[in-house]
N, C-alpha and C positions, 0 to 999 in steps of 0.2 A: 667489575668496576667498583671502586670504593664509593660507598654512599655518602651523600653530602647533607643528609637530613639527620637532625637530632631532635628528640622530643624534649621540650622544656617543661617547666612546671605548668600544670594546667593543660589546656588543649592546644596550645600553640606549638607549631613545629618550626624549627629554626633551620635555615638553609646556609651551609658553610661552603663557599666556593673552593674548588681544588684547582691547582694549576692546569691550564689547558695543554693537553698533549693530543697528538693525532690518534693514538690508540684509544684513549679515554673518550674522545669525541666521535669516533668512527660510527657508532650507532645513529648519530644525528646528522652527519655530514662530513665536510672536509675542513681541516685546518689549513689556512693559506699562509705559508711562510717560506722563506728562502730554504732551498735544499742544501744539505751538507756537502762538503767537498767530496767528490768521488761518486755522487749520485748520478745515474745516467740521464736524469731529467734536468740536470744543471750543466750547461755547456756554454762556452764563449761564442759570441756572434759579433758582427760588425768589426771584423779585423781584430778580434780579441779585446776590444774596448768595452764590451758589455757582456755581463753574465746573464744568460737567460735561465730562469727557473721555470721550466716548462710544465704545462698541464697540471696546475695546482688544485683545480676543483672541477667537478662535473656540473655544468650549468644545464638545468632542466627547464625547457621552455614550454612544454605541453601544448604545442601548436601555436604559441604566441611569438613574440619577438623580444629580443634582449633590450632592456633599458639600462642605461648607465646614468646614475645620479650622484650628486654630492649631498650628504647629510651633515648638518652641524648640530651636535647634541650637547645639551646643557647637562651638567652633572646632577645626580640625585643626592639627597641626604640619606645617610645610612646610620643605623639599620632602617630598612624599609619593608613594608608589607607587599608581598606578591599576591595579587588577587585574581589576575587574569593572564592568560596566554593567548597567542594567536598562531595561526598556521596559514600557509599558502598552498592549497591543494593542487594547483595547476603548474607550479614552477618552483625552482630553488630561489634562494635569496642569499647573496653574499655581502658581507661587510668587511671592507679593507681599510684599516686605520691609516690616516694621513698625518696624525698628530704625535705619534710615538708615545702614546699614553695608554696604560692598561684600561680595559673595559671589562664589564661582567657579561657573561653569557648564561642565560637560564633556559633550559630545554627540557622537553619530555618526549618520549617516543611517539611516532605517528600512530594514529588509530582513532576510532570513534569515541573511546573513553579517555578521560583526562583525570588521573588520580594524583593527589598531592605527593603520595609516596614514590611516584615515578619521576618526580622533578629533580633535575641535577643542576648544579651551578659550577661554572668555571671562571677563572680570571686569566686574562691574556697577559702576555709580557709587554704589551704595547706595540709590538711589531707583528703580531699574529692576527690574521683575519679569520673569519669563519664563513662557511657556505652551508646554510641549512638546506637539507634535502627537501623536496616537495613533501608536504604533509607533516613535517616535524613541528611540534608545538614549541613555541619560544616566546620569551618576553620581548617587548620592544627594546630598542637600543638603550643600554645602560652605561653612560659615561660615569666615571668615578669621581675624580678630584678636580677636574677643570673642563671647560668646554673642549670638545674634541670633534674633529672632522673625519668623515669616512667617504670613500668611494663605495657605491652600492650597485650591484648588478642583480637585477631581478627581471621578472616576466611582465610584459605588457601585452594587451590584446583582449579579445572577447572572453567573457566568463568571469564569474566571481572568484577572485584569487586571494581573498582574505576572509578568514573566519576567526572570530574571537569567542573565547569561552572562559567563564568565571570558574575558579576553583571552588569546590565545596568547602574547603578549609583554607584560609589564608596561610601563607608561609612568611616567616620573618627572615629576610635576607641580610646577613651581616658581612661586613668586609673582613677579609683575613687580617689577623693581627690587631683588630679593633677591640 
């Protein structure tokens, strides 16, 4: 996988998002998007009036129950410092855009350590969603240029399912082409 980190003058590391693809995002979870024509998991239903793009993400509930929520995210100003990531150790968390606007995805592999060098950034095409696997470190929702709405599927139930951790070294997140 192509790295998205570049060292700048001094101690600052700069994070450059790459386009979101299923292959590049596979270590962190699933990309949620329509399947191409001919894919066996894309098939017509309802008398041919609806195309079903089936089984797009693995929802992990860890003994809890599925929650479906709507999030309304305000855009951030870029470049911005990334100082903290969070993870949900008991279940996955999916973000499905409803606004047809690109958003940024910042992730790091699951595990007990969180190193700035392992952080990756992706930018969606506005129609792609993501499903973070349980335990994957990620930044909170990052709307880019306008308020954006999302359907969110995650875990509810007993147990602490949110852990936050500060990075030892902040990262500067820049928008592509900025």
